[in-house]
Phi, psi and omega in degrees: 000125180264139176249126180282157180296329180293334182276347183299317178298323178294318179296317179297319179296317178295324179294322179289330182298327179289338182263356180292151180289145181277140176254145178265127175269136180304318183295325177295316180297316182296321180290334181276333183277147174292144183287117176220076182211160177300156179247156181305134177099343178293150178276166177300320180296320179295317180297314182293324179289327182277322187246357181084182180290142179290157176294329181208136171252109184282158179299140178296151178236153178086194178083007180293330178233160180296335179282343182256104182290155175282131180250124176255145180232129175245130181256123173251166181303322184262341185204164173243132182255133179250128180243139167253120190060248179237021181243143178294129173247338180197154175226130182238129179291140176270158175294141178278323179221165179294334181281345181289139181266124182185199183293154177290157178296158182296149177288130184264000000 
């Protein structure tokens, strides 16, 4: 098998790709871990009894108009829980390390 001179840069690039450091994607980690997070529809009291007090209760957002519900956010070490009124509407996994690629931290 003959290798042309034009193909040498491509071969060198492919060889370097194998030695690059691996990055962890947040979604890959979340898919590998067993699910242990609040589920949609749980009340604030249920979440607190199951997972304990949050590390941080962030200031509520929204509620300026009756059409805009107030959203509360509770931050736990592994995830952030979003509540509309007092019910879970979403749970977002937090980054495990600064090197992990995933969503930006919540706006404070």
